[in-house]
N, CA, C and O atoms as a Maestro MAE file, in Angstrom:
{
 s_m_m2io_version
 :::
 2.0.0
}

f_m_ct {
 s_m_title
 :::
 protein
 m_atom[328] {
  # First column is atom index #
  i_m_mmod_type
  r_m_x_coord
  r_m_y_coord
  r_m_z_coord
  i_m_residue_number
  s_m_chain_name
  s_m_pdb_residue_name
  s_m_pdb_atom_name
  i_m_atomic_number
  :::
  1 25 74.379 18.903 -67.214 1 A "MET " " N  " 7
  2 3 74.203 17.899 -66.228 1 A "MET " " CA " 6
  3 2 73.621 16.544 -66.769 1 A "MET " " C  " 6
  4 15 72.574 16.562 -67.417 1 A "MET " " O  " 8
  5 25 74.203 15.509 -66.544 2 A "THR " " N  " 7
  6 3 73.845 14.165 -67.095 2 A "THR " " CA " 6
  7 2 72.493 13.695 -66.387 2 A "THR " " C  " 6
  8 15 72.079 14.152 -65.322 2 A "THR " " O  " 8
  9 25 71.928 12.796 -67.083 3 A "THR " " N  " 7
  10 3 70.753 12.041 -66.288 3 A "THR " " CA " 6
  11 2 71.038 11.504 -65.018 3 A "THR " " C  " 6
  12 15 70.215 11.584 -64.106 3 A "THR " " O  " 8
  13 25 72.402 10.831 -64.848 4 A "LEU " " N  " 7
  14 3 72.843 10.414 -63.581 4 A "LEU " " CA " 6
  15 2 72.839 11.257 -62.546 4 A "LEU " " C  " 6
  16 15 72.454 10.897 -61.433 4 A "LEU " " O  " 8
  17 25 73.308 12.580 -62.830 5 A "LYS " " N  " 7
  18 3 73.381 13.679 -61.955 5 A "LYS " " CA " 6
  19 2 71.999 14.177 -61.527 5 A "LYS " " C  " 6
  20 15 71.789 14.480 -60.352 5 A "LYS " " O  " 8
  21 25 71.080 14.263 -62.445 6 A "ILE " " N  " 7
  22 3 69.616 14.511 -62.136 6 A "ILE " " CA " 6
  23 2 69.206 13.472 -61.074 6 A "ILE " " C  " 6
  24 15 68.708 13.851 -60.015 6 A "ILE " " O  " 8
  25 25 69.407 12.167 -61.340 7 A "ARG " " N  " 7
  26 3 68.888 11.153 -60.526 7 A "ARG " " CA " 6
  27 2 69.563 11.075 -59.037 7 A "ARG " " C  " 6
  28 15 69.175 10.372 -58.104 7 A "ARG " " O  " 8
  29 25 70.634 11.945 -59.052 8 A "SER " " N  " 7
  30 3 71.340 11.933 -57.650 8 A "SER " " CA " 6
  31 2 70.426 12.848 -56.608 8 A "SER " " C  " 6
  32 15 70.558 12.679 -55.396 8 A "SER " " O  " 8
  33 25 69.596 13.716 -57.079 9 A "TYR " " N  " 7
  34 3 68.851 14.317 -56.118 9 A "TYR " " CA " 6
  35 2 67.741 13.442 -55.540 9 A "TYR " " C  " 6
  36 15 67.113 12.703 -56.298 9 A "TYR " " O  " 8
  37 25 67.476 13.488 -54.270 10 A "HIS " " N  " 7
  38 3 66.743 12.657 -53.501 10 A "HIS " " CA " 6
  39 2 65.123 13.014 -53.761 10 A "HIS " " C  " 6
  40 15 64.237 12.174 -53.606 10 A "HIS " " O  " 8
  41 25 64.882 14.397 -54.183 11 A "SER " " N  " 7
  42 3 63.525 14.774 -54.184 11 A "SER " " CA " 6
  43 2 63.537 15.921 -55.311 11 A "SER " " C  " 6
  44 15 64.568 16.499 -55.653 11 A "SER " " O  " 8
  45 25 62.304 16.170 -55.827 12 A "ILE " " N  " 7
  46 3 62.063 17.423 -56.602 12 A "ILE " " CA " 6
  47 2 62.409 18.653 -55.811 12 A "ILE " " C  " 6
  48 15 62.932 19.606 -56.388 12 A "ILE " " O  " 8
  49 25 62.147 18.688 -54.516 13 A "GLN " " N  " 7
  50 3 62.362 19.812 -53.801 13 A "GLN " " CA " 6
  51 2 63.845 20.061 -53.658 13 A "GLN " " C  " 6
  52 15 64.280 21.210 -53.721 13 A "GLN " " O  " 8
  53 25 64.593 19.072 -53.477 14 A "ASP " " N  " 7
  54 3 66.060 19.301 -53.406 14 A "ASP " " CA " 6
  55 2 66.512 19.655 -54.669 14 A "ASP " " C  " 6
  56 15 67.415 20.490 -54.706 14 A "ASP " " O  " 8
  57 25 65.997 19.112 -55.931 15 A "PHE " " N  " 7
  58 3 66.501 19.816 -57.127 15 A "PHE " " CA " 6
  59 2 66.130 21.246 -57.413 15 A "PHE " " C  " 6
  60 15 66.898 22.035 -57.963 15 A "PHE " " O  " 8
  61 25 64.772 21.573 -56.964 16 A "LEU " " N  " 7
  62 3 64.382 23.021 -57.105 16 A "LEU " " CA " 6
  63 2 65.215 24.010 -56.367 16 A "LEU " " C  " 6
  64 15 65.537 25.102 -56.835 16 A "LEU " " O  " 8
  65 25 65.568 23.536 -55.104 17 A "ALA " " N  " 7
  66 3 66.399 24.304 -54.221 17 A "ALA " " CA " 6
  67 2 67.750 24.432 -54.841 17 A "ALA " " C  " 6
  68 15 68.394 25.465 -54.655 17 A "ALA " " O  " 8
  69 25 68.185 23.544 -55.500 18 A "ALA " " N  " 7
  70 3 69.559 23.437 -55.970 18 A "ALA " " CA " 6
  71 2 69.755 24.456 -57.174 18 A "ALA " " C  " 6
  72 15 70.818 25.028 -57.415 18 A "ALA " " O  " 8
  73 25 68.670 24.587 -57.838 19 A "VAL " " N  " 7
  74 3 68.523 25.565 -59.147 19 A "VAL " " CA " 6
  75 2 68.028 26.852 -58.733 19 A "VAL " " C  " 6
  76 15 67.681 27.650 -59.604 19 A "VAL " " O  " 8
  77 25 67.952 27.147 -57.543 20 A "GLY " " N  " 7
  78 3 67.636 28.543 -57.064 20 A "GLY " " CA " 6
  79 2 66.158 28.998 -56.583 20 A "GLY " " C  " 6
  80 15 65.858 30.148 -56.263 20 A "GLY " " O  " 8
  81 25 65.303 27.892 -56.590 21 A "PHE " " N  " 7
  82 3 63.926 28.107 -56.233 21 A "PHE " " CA " 6
  83 2 63.751 28.093 -54.661 21 A "PHE " " C  " 6
  84 15 64.402 27.306 -53.973 21 A "PHE " " O  " 8
  85 25 62.878 28.962 -54.134 22 A "SER " " N  " 7
  86 3 62.680 29.066 -52.751 22 A "SER " " CA " 6
  87 2 61.273 28.587 -52.428 22 A "SER " " C  " 6
  88 15 60.413 28.633 -53.308 22 A "SER " " O  " 8
  89 25 60.999 28.137 -51.231 23 A "ILE " " N  " 7
  90 3 59.682 27.755 -50.918 23 A "ILE " " CA " 6
  91 2 58.833 28.858 -50.408 23 A "ILE " " C  " 6
  92 15 59.303 29.570 -49.520 23 A "ILE " " O  " 8
  93 25 57.602 29.094 -50.873 24 A "ASP " " N  " 7
  94 3 56.827 30.207 -50.544 24 A "ASP " " CA " 6
  95 2 55.444 29.485 -49.875 24 A "ASP " " C  " 6
  96 15 54.421 29.284 -50.530 24 A "ASP " " O  " 8
  97 25 55.592 29.173 -48.600 25 A "LEU " " N  " 7
  98 3 54.502 28.420 -47.915 25 A "LEU " " CA " 6
  99 2 53.059 29.050 -47.769 25 A "LEU " " C  " 6
  100 15 52.015 28.406 -47.672 25 A "LEU " " O  " 8
  101 25 53.192 30.453 -47.770 26 A "ASP " " N  " 7
  102 3 51.964 31.318 -47.990 26 A "ASP " " CA " 6
  103 2 51.265 31.036 -49.141 26 A "ASP " " C  " 6
  104 15 50.043 30.911 -49.057 26 A "ASP " " O  " 8
  105 25 51.863 30.902 -50.286 27 A "GLN " " N  " 7
  106 3 51.298 30.624 -51.572 27 A "GLN " " CA " 6
  107 2 51.217 29.102 -52.102 27 A "GLN " " C  " 6
  108 15 50.741 28.782 -53.191 27 A "GLN " " O  " 8
  109 25 51.740 28.255 -51.189 28 A "ASN " " N  " 7
  110 3 51.820 26.862 -51.634 28 A "ASN " " CA " 6
  111 2 52.596 26.661 -52.919 28 A "ASN " " C  " 6
  112 15 52.176 25.860 -53.755 28 A "ASN " " O  " 8
  113 25 53.695 27.342 -53.114 29 A "GLN " " N  " 7
  114 3 54.502 27.051 -54.258 29 A "GLN " " CA " 6
  115 2 56.083 27.281 -53.924 29 A "GLN " " C  " 6
  116 15 56.513 27.761 -52.876 29 A "GLN " " O  " 8
  117 25 56.849 26.841 -55.025 30 A "PHE " " N  " 7
  118 3 58.196 27.286 -55.140 30 A "PHE " " CA " 6
  119 2 58.213 28.459 -56.075 30 A "PHE " " C  " 6
  120 15 57.410 28.543 -57.003 30 A "PHE " " O  " 8
  121 25 59.138 29.372 -55.827 31 A "SER " " N  " 7
  122 3 59.305 30.524 -56.666 31 A "SER " " CA " 6
  123 2 60.720 30.918 -56.713 31 A "SER " " C  " 6
  124 15 61.569 30.661 -55.859 31 A "SER " " O  " 8
  125 25 60.902 31.676 -57.982 32 A "LYS " " N  " 7
  126 3 62.334 32.059 -58.323 32 A "LYS " " CA " 6
  127 2 62.187 33.392 -59.143 32 A "LYS " " C  " 6
  128 15 61.324 33.467 -60.018 32 A "LYS " " O  " 8
  129 25 62.958 34.363 -58.887 33 A "TRP " " N  " 7
  130 3 63.111 35.466 -59.762 33 A "TRP " " CA " 6
  131 2 64.148 35.343 -60.810 33 A "TRP " " C  " 6
  132 15 65.224 34.858 -60.459 33 A "TRP " " O  " 8
  133 25 64.000 35.692 -61.995 34 A "THR " " N  " 7
  134 3 64.866 35.463 -63.011 34 A "THR " " CA " 6
  135 2 65.734 36.697 -63.050 34 A "THR " " C  " 6
  136 15 65.582 37.617 -62.247 34 A "THR " " O  " 8
  137 25 66.634 36.694 -63.987 35 A "ALA " " N  " 7
  138 3 67.624 37.817 -64.090 35 A "ALA " " CA " 6
  139 2 66.769 38.956 -64.806 35 A "ALA " " C  " 6
  140 15 67.070 40.116 -64.525 35 A "ALA " " O  " 8
  141 25 65.885 38.765 -65.571 36 A "ASP " " N  " 7
  142 3 65.047 39.960 -66.085 36 A "ASP " " CA " 6
  143 2 63.767 40.168 -65.273 36 A "ASP " " C  " 6
  144 15 62.732 40.535 -65.829 36 A "ASP " " O  " 8
  145 25 63.837 39.937 -63.973 37 A "GLN " " N  " 7
  146 3 62.861 40.198 -62.984 37 A "GLN " " CA " 6
  147 2 61.606 39.738 -63.241 37 A "GLN " " C  " 6
  148 15 60.622 40.431 -62.983 37 A "GLN " " O  " 8
  149 25 61.510 38.483 -63.793 38 A "GLN " " N  " 7
  150 3 60.246 37.740 -63.869 38 A "GLN " " CA " 6
  151 2 60.257 36.616 -62.805 38 A "GLN " " C  " 6
  152 15 61.260 35.933 -62.596 38 A "GLN " " O  " 8
  153 25 59.082 36.462 -62.142 39 A "GLN " " N  " 7
  154 3 58.839 35.477 -61.043 39 A "GLN " " CA " 6
  155 2 58.298 34.127 -61.718 39 A "GLN " " C  " 6
  156 15 57.309 34.114 -62.450 39 A "GLN " " O  " 8
  157 25 58.915 33.202 -61.452 40 A "ILE " " N  " 7
  158 3 58.652 31.843 -61.910 40 A "ILE " " CA " 6
  159 2 57.911 31.173 -60.757 40 A "ILE " " C  " 6
  160 15 58.567 31.077 -59.720 40 A "ILE " " O  " 8
  161 25 56.685 30.697 -60.743 41 A "SER " " N  " 7
  162 3 56.127 30.171 -59.709 41 A "SER " " CA " 6
  163 2 55.703 28.602 -60.122 41 A "SER " " C  " 6
  164 15 55.211 28.348 -61.221 41 A "SER " " O  " 8
  165 25 55.922 27.724 -59.239 42 A "ILE " " N  " 7
  166 3 55.531 26.328 -59.447 42 A "ILE " " CA " 6
  167 2 54.735 25.815 -58.235 42 A "ILE " " C  " 6
  168 15 55.315 25.555 -57.181 42 A "ILE " " O  " 8
  169 25 53.480 25.677 -58.374 43 A "PRO " " N  " 7
  170 3 52.488 25.221 -57.233 43 A "PRO " " CA " 6
  171 2 52.959 23.745 -56.790 43 A "PRO " " C  " 6
  172 15 53.327 22.846 -57.547 43 A "PRO " " O  " 8
  173 25 52.863 23.709 -55.406 44 A "PHE " " N  " 7
  174 3 53.254 22.234 -54.889 44 A "PHE " " CA " 6
  175 2 52.489 21.178 -55.508 44 A "PHE " " C  " 6
  176 15 52.989 20.058 -55.609 44 A "PHE " " O  " 8
  177 25 51.183 21.453 -55.983 45 A "SER " " N  " 7
  178 3 50.433 20.366 -56.609 45 A "SER " " CA " 6
  179 2 50.999 19.879 -57.739 45 A "SER " " C  " 6
  180 15 50.692 18.719 -58.012 45 A "SER " " O  " 8
  181 25 51.857 20.529 -58.586 46 A "GLU " " N  " 7
  182 3 52.476 20.089 -59.781 46 A "GLU " " CA " 6
  183 2 53.646 19.086 -59.684 46 A "GLU " " C  " 6
  184 15 54.119 18.438 -60.618 46 A "GLU " " O  " 8
  185 25 54.052 19.072 -58.316 47 A "LEU " " N  " 7
  186 3 55.239 17.935 -58.095 47 A "LEU " " CA " 6
  187 2 54.559 16.643 -57.916 47 A "LEU " " C  " 6
  188 15 55.312 15.693 -58.127 47 A "LEU " " O  " 8
  189 25 53.376 16.336 -57.593 48 A "SER " " N  " 7
  190 3 52.726 15.155 -57.328 48 A "SER " " CA " 6
  191 2 52.892 14.252 -58.361 48 A "SER " " C  " 6
  192 15 52.689 14.580 -59.530 48 A "SER " " O  " 8
  193 25 53.291 12.992 -57.987 49 A "GLY " " N  " 7
  194 3 53.344 11.835 -59.166 49 A "GLY " " CA " 6
  195 2 54.485 11.929 -59.954 49 A "GLY " " C  " 6
  196 15 54.488 11.122 -60.884 49 A "GLY " " O  " 8
  197 25 55.434 12.643 -59.882 50 A "HIS " " N  " 7
  198 3 56.631 12.825 -60.540 50 A "HIS " " CA " 6
  199 2 57.923 12.367 -59.729 50 A "HIS " " C  " 6
  200 15 58.071 12.476 -58.512 50 A "HIS " " O  " 8
  201 25 58.887 11.800 -60.695 51 A "THR " " N  " 7
  202 3 60.321 11.557 -60.307 51 A "THR " " CA " 6
  203 2 60.996 12.979 -60.653 51 A "THR " " C  " 6
  204 15 60.407 13.826 -61.326 51 A "THR " " O  " 8
  205 25 62.181 13.142 -60.171 52 A "VAL " " N  " 7
  206 3 62.889 14.378 -60.535 52 A "VAL " " CA " 6
  207 2 63.017 14.529 -62.123 52 A "VAL " " C  " 6
  208 15 62.855 15.586 -62.734 52 A "VAL " " O  " 8
  209 25 63.345 13.243 -62.705 53 A "THR " " N  " 7
  210 3 63.387 13.273 -64.094 53 A "THR " " CA " 6
  211 2 62.043 13.635 -64.952 53 A "THR " " C  " 6
  212 15 62.094 14.401 -65.914 53 A "THR " " O  " 8
  213 25 61.064 13.126 -64.595 54 A "THR " " N  " 7
  214 3 59.821 13.334 -65.285 54 A "THR " " CA " 6
  215 2 59.290 14.749 -64.759 54 A "THR " " C  " 6
  216 15 58.596 15.425 -65.518 54 A "THR " " O  " 8
  217 25 59.572 15.168 -63.597 55 A "PHE " " N  " 7
  218 3 59.241 16.531 -63.400 55 A "PHE " " CA " 6
  219 2 60.006 17.667 -64.414 55 A "PHE " " C  " 6
  220 15 59.480 18.615 -64.997 55 A "PHE " " O  " 8
  221 25 61.303 17.277 -64.420 56 A "LEU " " N  " 7
  222 3 62.044 18.159 -65.207 56 A "LEU " " CA " 6
  223 2 61.578 18.329 -66.720 56 A "LEU " " C  " 6
  224 15 61.645 19.368 -67.376 56 A "LEU " " O  " 8
  225 25 61.135 17.209 -67.101 57 A "GLY " " N  " 7
  226 3 60.566 17.347 -68.581 57 A "GLY " " CA " 6
  227 2 59.279 18.137 -68.534 57 A "GLY " " C  " 6
  228 15 59.041 18.934 -69.440 57 A "GLY " " O  " 8
  229 25 58.419 17.962 -67.513 58 A "LYS " " N  " 7
  230 3 57.245 18.818 -67.432 58 A "LYS " " CA " 6
  231 2 57.563 20.195 -67.173 58 A "LYS " " C  " 6
  232 15 56.850 21.048 -67.702 58 A "LYS " " O  " 8
  233 25 58.560 20.560 -66.412 59 A "ALA " " N  " 7
  234 3 58.890 21.858 -66.107 59 A "ALA " " CA " 6
  235 2 59.394 22.522 -67.326 59 A "ALA " " C  " 6
  236 15 59.055 23.686 -67.540 59 A "ALA " " O  " 8
  237 25 60.157 21.907 -68.132 60 A "GLN " " N  " 7
  238 3 60.569 22.431 -69.508 60 A "GLN " " CA " 6
  239 2 59.444 22.681 -70.420 60 A "GLN " " C  " 6
  240 15 59.373 23.731 -71.059 60 A "GLN " " O  " 8
  241 25 58.596 21.785 -70.498 61 A "ARG " " N  " 7
  242 3 57.368 21.947 -71.459 61 A "ARG " " CA " 6
  243 2 56.464 23.037 -70.934 61 A "ARG " " C  " 6
  244 15 55.813 23.673 -71.763 61 A "ARG " " O  " 8
  245 25 56.352 23.324 -69.662 62 A "ARG " " N  " 7
  246 3 55.553 24.340 -69.049 62 A "ARG " " CA " 6
  247 2 56.238 25.720 -69.095 62 A "ARG " " C  " 6
  248 15 55.567 26.704 -68.787 62 A "ARG " " O  " 8
  249 25 57.586 25.868 -69.474 63 A "GLY " " N  " 7
  250 3 58.283 27.068 -69.409 63 A "GLY " " CA " 6
  251 2 58.880 27.523 -67.935 63 A "GLY " " C  " 6
  252 15 59.356 28.642 -67.745 63 A "GLY " " O  " 8
  253 25 58.806 26.688 -67.106 64 A "TRP " " N  " 7
  254 3 59.377 27.145 -65.756 64 A "TRP " " CA " 6
  255 2 60.682 27.245 -65.714 64 A "TRP " " C  " 6
  256 15 61.187 27.915 -64.813 64 A "TRP " " O  " 8
  257 25 61.453 26.629 -66.634 65 A "PHE " " N  " 7
  258 3 62.904 26.918 -66.976 65 A "PHE " " CA " 6
  259 2 63.049 27.517 -68.281 65 A "PHE " " C  " 6
  260 15 62.738 26.950 -69.329 65 A "PHE " " O  " 8
  261 25 63.600 28.845 -68.176 66 A "LEU " " N  " 7
  262 3 63.564 29.621 -69.361 66 A "LEU " " CA " 6
  263 2 64.848 29.160 -70.257 66 A "LEU " " C  " 6
  264 15 65.852 28.605 -69.811 66 A "LEU " " O  " 8
  265 25 64.620 29.477 -71.490 67 A "ARG " " N  " 7
  266 3 65.637 29.020 -72.595 67 A "ARG " " CA " 6
  267 2 67.018 29.581 -72.221 67 A "ARG " " C  " 6
  268 15 67.954 28.782 -72.184 67 A "ARG " " O  " 8
  269 25 67.236 30.866 -71.942 68 A "GLU " " N  " 7
  270 3 68.419 31.357 -71.578 68 A "GLU " " CA " 6
  271 2 69.063 30.787 -70.339 68 A "GLU " " C  " 6
  272 15 70.288 30.714 -70.240 68 A "GLU " " O  " 8
  273 25 68.250 30.388 -69.408 69 A "GLU " " N  " 7
  274 3 68.725 29.669 -68.198 69 A "GLU " " CA " 6
  275 2 69.330 28.286 -68.659 69 A "GLU " " C  " 6
  276 15 70.342 27.816 -68.140 69 A "GLU " " O  " 8
  277 25 68.672 27.710 -69.614 70 A "ASN " " N  " 7
  278 3 68.938 26.350 -70.152 70 A "ASN " " CA " 6
  279 2 70.320 26.480 -70.821 70 A "ASN " " C  " 6
  280 15 71.251 25.725 -70.539 70 A "ASN " " O  " 8
  281 25 70.405 27.465 -71.712 71 A "ALA " " N  " 7
  282 3 71.563 27.601 -72.451 71 A "ALA " " CA " 6
  283 2 72.851 27.885 -71.593 71 A "ALA " " C  " 6
  284 15 73.939 27.339 -71.778 71 A "ALA " " O  " 8
  285 25 72.577 28.775 -70.673 72 A "SER " " N  " 7
  286 3 73.811 29.136 -69.936 72 A "SER " " CA " 6
  287 2 74.295 28.146 -68.777 72 A "SER " " C  " 6
  288 15 75.435 28.153 -68.312 72 A "SER " " O  " 8
  289 25 73.260 27.290 -68.377 73 A "SER " " N  " 7
  290 3 73.744 26.450 -67.245 73 A "SER " " CA " 6
  291 2 73.251 25.001 -67.544 73 A "SER " " C  " 6
  292 15 72.913 24.246 -66.633 73 A "SER " " O  " 8
  293 25 73.227 24.673 -68.759 74 A "ALA " " N  " 7
  294 3 72.837 23.361 -69.278 74 A "ALA " " CA " 6
  295 2 73.668 22.126 -68.652 74 A "ALA " " C  " 6
  296 15 73.142 21.078 -68.276 74 A "ALA " " O  " 8
  297 25 74.950 22.395 -68.602 75 A "GLU " " N  " 7
  298 3 76.057 21.459 -68.066 75 A "GLU " " CA " 6
  299 2 75.826 21.162 -66.636 75 A "GLU " " C  " 6
  300 15 75.987 20.031 -66.178 75 A "GLU " " O  " 8
  301 25 75.398 22.312 -65.837 76 A "GLU " " N  " 7
  302 3 75.342 22.216 -64.468 76 A "GLU " " CA " 6
  303 2 73.948 21.767 -63.881 76 A "GLU " " C  " 6
  304 15 73.857 21.244 -62.771 76 A "GLU " " O  " 8
  305 25 72.804 22.021 -64.754 77 A "THR " " N  " 7
  306 3 71.751 22.086 -64.079 77 A "THR " " CA " 6
  307 2 70.559 21.286 -64.783 77 A "THR " " C  " 6
  308 15 69.682 20.777 -64.085 77 A "THR " " O  " 8
  309 25 70.541 21.187 -66.130 78 A "PHE " " N  " 7
  310 3 69.490 20.643 -66.677 78 A "PHE " " CA " 6
  311 2 69.890 19.319 -67.777 78 A "PHE " " C  " 6
  312 15 70.970 19.233 -68.361 78 A "PHE " " O  " 8
  313 25 68.934 18.488 -67.880 79 A "VAL " " N  " 7
  314 3 69.164 17.530 -68.826 79 A "VAL " " CA " 6
  315 2 68.575 18.129 -70.123 79 A "VAL " " C  " 6
  316 15 67.525 18.772 -70.159 79 A "VAL " " O  " 8
  317 25 69.407 17.834 -71.241 80 A "SER " " N  " 7
  318 3 68.711 18.406 -72.492 80 A "SER " " CA " 6
  319 2 67.529 17.509 -73.028 80 A "SER " " C  " 6
  320 15 66.595 18.031 -73.637 80 A "SER " " O  " 8
  321 25 67.578 16.302 -72.818 81 A "SER " " N  " 7
  322 3 66.201 15.597 -73.294 81 A "SER " " CA " 6
  323 2 65.875 14.457 -72.205 81 A "SER " " C  " 6
  324 15 66.719 13.703 -71.721 81 A "SER " " O  " 8
  325 25 64.620 14.465 -71.933 82 A "VAL " " N  " 7
  326 3 64.168 13.601 -70.817 82 A "VAL " " CA " 6
  327 2 63.404 12.379 -71.488 82 A "VAL " " C  " 6
  328 15 62.916 11.495 -70.785 82 A "VAL " " O  " 8
  :::
 }
 m_bond[327] {
  # First column is bond index #
  i_m_from
  i_m_to
  i_m_order
  :::
  1 1 2 1
  2 2 3 1
  3 3 4 2
  4 3 5 1
  5 5 6 1
  6 6 7 1
  7 7 8 2
  8 7 9 1
  9 9 10 1
  10 10 11 1
  11 11 12 2
  12 11 13 1
  13 13 14 1
  14 14 15 1
  15 15 16 2
  16 15 17 1
  17 17 18 1
  18 18 19 1
  19 19 20 2
  20 19 21 1
  21 21 22 1
  22 22 23 1
  23 23 24 2
  24 23 25 1
  25 25 26 1
  26 26 27 1
  27 27 28 2
  28 27 29 1
  29 29 30 1
  30 30 31 1
  31 31 32 2
  32 31 33 1
  33 33 34 1
  34 34 35 1
  35 35 36 2
  36 35 37 1
  37 37 38 1
  38 38 39 1
  39 39 40 2
  40 39 41 1
  41 41 42 1
  42 42 43 1
  43 43 44 2
  44 43 45 1
  45 45 46 1
  46 46 47 1
  47 47 48 2
  48 47 49 1
  49 49 50 1
  50 50 51 1
  51 51 52 2
  52 51 53 1
  53 53 54 1
  54 54 55 1
  55 55 56 2
  56 55 57 1
  57 57 58 1
  58 58 59 1
  59 59 60 2
  60 59 61 1
  61 61 62 1
  62 62 63 1
  63 63 64 2
  64 63 65 1
  65 65 66 1
  66 66 67 1
  67 67 68 2
  68 67 69 1
  69 69 70 1
  70 70 71 1
  71 71 72 2
  72 71 73 1
  73 73 74 1
  74 74 75 1
  75 75 76 2
  76 75 77 1
  77 77 78 1
  78 78 79 1
  79 79 80 2
  80 79 81 1
  81 81 82 1
  82 82 83 1
  83 83 84 2
  84 83 85 1
  85 85 86 1
  86 86 87 1
  87 87 88 2
  88 87 89 1
  89 89 90 1
  90 90 91 1
  91 91 92 2
  92 91 93 1
  93 93 94 1
  94 94 95 1
  95 95 96 2
  96 95 97 1
  97 97 98 1
  98 98 99 1
  99 99 100 2
  100 99 101 1
  101 101 102 1
  102 102 103 1
  103 103 104 2
  104 103 105 1
  105 105 106 1
  106 106 107 1
  107 107 108 2
  108 107 109 1
  109 109 110 1
  110 110 111 1
  111 111 112 2
  112 111 113 1
  113 113 114 1
  114 114 115 1
  115 115 116 2
  116 115 117 1
  117 117 118 1
  118 118 119 1
  119 119 120 2
  120 119 121 1
  121 121 122 1
  122 122 123 1
  123 123 124 2
  124 123 125 1
  125 125 126 1
  126 126 127 1
  127 127 128 2
  128 127 129 1
  129 129 130 1
  130 130 131 1
  131 131 132 2
  132 131 133 1
  133 133 134 1
  134 134 135 1
  135 135 136 2
  136 135 137 1
  137 137 138 1
  138 138 139 1
  139 139 140 2
  140 139 141 1
  141 141 142 1
  142 142 143 1
  143 143 144 2
  144 143 145 1
  145 145 146 1
  146 146 147 1
  147 147 148 2
  148 147 149 1
  149 149 150 1
  150 150 151 1
  151 151 152 2
  152 151 153 1
  153 153 154 1
  154 154 155 1
  155 155 156 2
  156 155 157 1
  157 157 158 1
  158 158 159 1
  159 159 160 2
  160 159 161 1
  161 161 162 1
  162 162 163 1
  163 163 164 2
  164 163 165 1
  165 165 166 1
  166 166 167 1
  167 167 168 2
  168 167 169 1
  169 169 170 1
  170 170 171 1
  171 171 172 2
  172 171 173 1
  173 173 174 1
  174 174 175 1
  175 175 176 2
  176 175 177 1
  177 177 178 1
  178 178 179 1
  179 179 180 2
  180 179 181 1
  181 181 182 1
  182 182 183 1
  183 183 184 2
  184 183 185 1
  185 185 186 1
  186 186 187 1
  187 187 188 2
  188 187 189 1
  189 189 190 1
  190 190 191 1
  191 191 192 2
  192 191 193 1
  193 193 194 1
  194 194 195 1
  195 195 196 2
  196 195 197 1
  197 197 198 1
  198 198 199 1
  199 199 200 2
  200 199 201 1
  201 201 202 1
  202 202 203 1
  203 203 204 2
  204 203 205 1
  205 205 206 1
  206 206 207 1
  207 207 208 2
  208 207 209 1
  209 209 210 1
  210 210 211 1
  211 211 212 2
  212 211 213 1
  213 213 214 1
  214 214 215 1
  215 215 216 2
  216 215 217 1
  217 217 218 1
  218 218 219 1
  219 219 220 2
  220 219 221 1
  221 221 222 1
  222 222 223 1
  223 223 224 2
  224 223 225 1
  225 225 226 1
  226 226 227 1
  227 227 228 2
  228 227 229 1
  229 229 230 1
  230 230 231 1
  231 231 232 2
  232 231 233 1
  233 233 234 1
  234 234 235 1
  235 235 236 2
  236 235 237 1
  237 237 238 1
  238 238 239 1
  239 239 240 2
  240 239 241 1
  241 241 242 1
  242 242 243 1
  243 243 244 2
  244 243 245 1
  245 245 246 1
  246 246 247 1
  247 247 248 2
  248 247 249 1
  249 249 250 1
  250 250 251 1
  251 251 252 2
  252 251 253 1
  253 253 254 1
  254 254 255 1
  255 255 256 2
  256 255 257 1
  257 257 258 1
  258 258 259 1
  259 259 260 2
  260 259 261 1
  261 261 262 1
  262 262 263 1
  263 263 264 2
  264 263 265 1
  265 265 266 1
  266 266 267 1
  267 267 268 2
  268 267 269 1
  269 269 270 1
  270 270 271 1
  271 271 272 2
  272 271 273 1
  273 273 274 1
  274 274 275 1
  275 275 276 2
  276 275 277 1
  277 277 278 1
  278 278 279 1
  279 279 280 2
  280 279 281 1
  281 281 282 1
  282 282 283 1
  283 283 284 2
  284 283 285 1
  285 285 286 1
  286 286 287 1
  287 287 288 2
  288 287 289 1
  289 289 290 1
  290 290 291 1
  291 291 292 2
  292 291 293 1
  293 293 294 1
  294 294 295 1
  295 295 296 2
  296 295 297 1
  297 297 298 1
  298 298 299 1
  299 299 300 2
  300 299 301 1
  301 301 302 1
  302 302 303 1
  303 303 304 2
  304 303 305 1
  305 305 306 1
  306 306 307 1
  307 307 308 2
  308 307 309 1
  309 309 310 1
  310 310 311 1
  311 311 312 2
  312 311 313 1
  313 313 314 1
  314 314 315 1
  315 315 316 2
  316 315 317 1
  317 317 318 1
  318 318 319 1
  319 319 320 2
  320 319 321 1
  321 321 322 1
  322 322 323 1
  323 323 324 2
  324 323 325 1
  325 325 326 1
  326 326 327 1
  327 327 328 2
  :::
 }
}
């Protein structure tokens, strides 16, 4: 996915939903199960103060998007450098 495609998302929430995360209101977080049955949790507070592009960089640094996901869907979902 190109930087222009990332910028087409109106919010971080829209982006996370598009890449398979769901909202867990009980835990105040977005969550997603990976193919190897690991749960990725992103607290709502981590979205604050970011654009979709800056959040993506943070998410990659924090390991919320696994390398195998990046490799398999890089063209569809993620920007390689922010």
